[in-house]
C-alpha positions in Angstrom: -0.3 -0.3 0.1 1.0 3.8 -1.1 1.8 6.6 1.3 -0.7 8.4 -1.0 -3.5 5.3 -0.1 -2.7 5.5 3.7 -3.7 9.4 3.8 -6.5 9.0 1.6 -8.0 6.1 4.4 -6.6 7.9 7.2 -8.5 11.1 6.3 -11.4 9.4 5.4 -11.9 6.9 8.1 -10.9 10.1 11.2 -14.2 11.4 9.2 -16.2 8.8 9.7 -15.6 8.6 13.5 -15.9 12.4 14.3 -19.5 11.7 12.7 -19.6 8.8 14.8 -18.4 10.8 17.6 -21.1 13.4 17.1 -23.8 10.9 16.7 -23.1 9.3 20.5 -22.3 13.1 21.7 -25.7 13.9 20.9 -27.5 10.8 22.5 -25.7 11.8 26.1 -26.5 15.2 25.6 -30.3 13.9 25.6 -30.2 11.7 28.1 -29.3 14.3 29.8 -32.0 16.7 28.3 -30.2 18.8 26.9 -31.3 18.6 23.7 -34.7 17.0 22.9 -33.5 14.4 19.6 -32.8 11.3 20.4 -30.0 10.6 16.7 -29.7 6.5 18.0 -34.2 6.2 17.7 -34.2 8.2 15.0 -31.7 7.0 12.7 -32.8 3.4 14.0 -29.2 3.1 15.2 -27.9 0.9 18.1 -25.1 2.5 20.6 -23.2 -0.7 21.2 -22.2 -1.4 17.5 -21.5 2.1 16.8 -19.3 2.3 19.6 -17.7 -1.1 17.9 -17.0 0.4 14.7 -15.7 3.2 16.4 -12.8 0.9 18.8 -12.7 -1.2 15.2 -12.2 1.4 13.2 -9.9 3.0 15.4 -7.5 0.1 15.2 -7.6 -0.1 11.7 -6.1 3.8 11.5 -3.6 3.1 14.4 -2.2 -0.5 13.3 -2.3 1.6 9.7 0.4 4.7 11.1 2.3 1.7 12.8 2.7 0.0 8.9 3.2 3.9 7.7 6.1 4.8 10.2 7.4 0.8 10.2 8.5 1.8 6.2 9.8 5.5 6.9 12.1 4.1 9.8 15.8 4.4 8.9 17.3 2.9 12.4 16.8 -0.4 13.7 15.9 0.6 16.6 13.1 2.6 14.9 11.8 -1.0 13.1 11.9 -2.5 16.7 9.9 0.6 17.9 6.6 0.3 16.2 7.1 -2.9 15.4 6.8 -3.5 19.3 3.6 -1.1 19.0 2.2 -2.9 16.3 2.2 -6.5 18.7 0.9 -4.5 21.4 -2.1 -2.8 19.2 -2.8 -6.5 18.0 -3.2 -7.6 21.1 -5.5 -5.5 22.9 -7.0 -5.3 19.7 -7.8 -8.8 19.4 -8.2 -8.2 23.5 -11.3 -6.0 23.4 -12.6 -7.6 20.1 -13.6 -10.6 22.0 -15.6 -8.2 24.0 -17.8 -6.8 22.3 -18.3 -10.0 20.4 -20.1 -11.6 23.6 -22.0 -8.3 24.2 -23.1 -8.6 20.3 -23.6 -11.9 20.5 -26.2 -12.0 23.3 -27.9 -8.6 22.5 -29.0 -10.5 18.4 -32.7 -11.2 18.3 -33.1 -15.1 17.6 -33.9 -14.4 13.6 -30.0 -12.7 13.6 -28.2 -14.8 15.3 -27.7 -17.5 12.8 -26.7 -15.0 9.9 -24.6 -12.9 12.6 -23.3 -16.0 14.1 -22.0 -17.1 10.5 -19.7 -14.0 9.7 -18.6 -14.6 13.5 -17.2 -17.8 12.8 -15.5 -16.7 9.2 -13.9 -13.7 11.6 -12.5 -16.1 14.0 -11.6 -18.8 11.7 -9.2 -16.0 10.4 -8.4 -14.7 13.7 -7.5 -18.7 14.5 -5.2 -18.9 12.0 -3.3 -15.8 12.8 -2.9 -16.6 15.9 -1.5 -20.1 15.3 0.6 -18.2 12.5 2.3 -15.7 14.9 2.2 -17.9 17.7 -0.1 -15.7 20.0 0.1 -17.3 23.3 3.5 -17.0 23.4 5.5 -14.4 21.4 2.8 -12.0 21.1 1.9 -11.6 24.9 5.3 -12.0 25.6 6.5 -8.9 23.8 3.1 -7.1 25.6 3.9 -7.7 28.7 8.1 -8.2 28.8 8.5 -4.9 25.7 5.4 -3.1 24.5 3.4 -2.0 27.7 5.7 -2.2 30.5 8.9 -2.5 31.2 10.7 -5.7 32.1 13.0 -5.1 35.6 15.0 -8.0 34.4 16.9 -6.2 31.0 17.6 -9.5 29.7 13.7 -10.5 29.3 13.3 -7.0 28.0 15.9 -7.6 25.4 15.2 -11.1 24.5 12.6 -9.3 22.5 13.8 -7.8 20.1 15.3 -10.8 18.3 12.2 -12.0 18.2 10.8 -8.3 16.4 13.8 -8.4 14.1 12.5 -12.0 12.9 11.7 -11.1 9.0 8.5 -13.0 9.5 7.2 -10.4 12.7 7.6 -7.8 9.6 4.5 -8.9 7.8 2.4 -9.2 11.2 0.1 -5.8 10.4 0.0 -6.6 6.7 -1.4 -10.0 8.1 -3.6 -8.8 10.8 -5.2 -6.7 7.6 -6.9 -10.1 6.2 -8.1 -10.2 9.7 -9.2 -6.1 10.3 -10.3 -5.2 6.8 -13.6 -7.6 6.9 -13.9 -7.0 10.6 -14.0 -3.2 9.4 -16.9 -3.6 7.3 -18.5 -6.3 9.1 -18.6 -3.5 12.0 -20.3 -0.6 9.4 -22.5 -2.9 8.3 -23.7 -3.7 11.9 -25.1 -0.4 12.3 -27.0 -0.8 9.3 -28.7 -4.2 9.9 -26.8 -5.5 6.9 -24.3 -7.4 6.0 -23.6 -8.6 2.6 -22.3 -12.2 2.0 -20.0 -11.1 -1.4 -19.1 -7.6 0.0 -17.6 -9.0 2.9 -15.9 -11.8 1.1 -14.6 -9.2 -1.0 -13.2 -7.5 2.0 -11.2 -10.0 2.5 -9.9 -10.2 -1.0 -9.0 -6.6 -0.4 -7.2 -6.8 2.5 -4.0 -9.4 0.5 -3.8 -6.4 -1.7 -1.9 -4.7 1.4 
């Protein structure tokens, strides 16, 4: 992906986030009786689905920023620094995704559960494959706990993660994670509208392979 394309996506998604922020802000004002109309009721949107979409979008563009900075890195320390951020963001994205997924499934109407569970199964299969490919439980968790989110007091523990991060495979982790994030982003927006097109859902997967 070119820097120009990254900047276009960042601009578009930032505007998207601002739009939904204003919706949620006005909804809060309605609850506090500061405005007369509730935008969520008017638009027939669910607050939980909007929060889910905003989480996915924020994570998506954060990773894009890290990816762009990684490609621009000139020193090994810069590359390692951006990879540490990538591992941290991916870890936290996966953790938060599971929290949202449970809430959304529980809130679905019985008639919708079968349809949306099918999409969640597809997303979960992609995520499981990613976890296996990058040894999530051992490697990603270790980097997050010892290097990215915390400074381990034992410098040998802290610095040992750098050997993992300088592994050639680790540099593909962001591109590989977009195979999960791209369809997830489409899915999160479709949940707000209450309509998921299976063909477009698959297309979003194919688009992520071009990264």
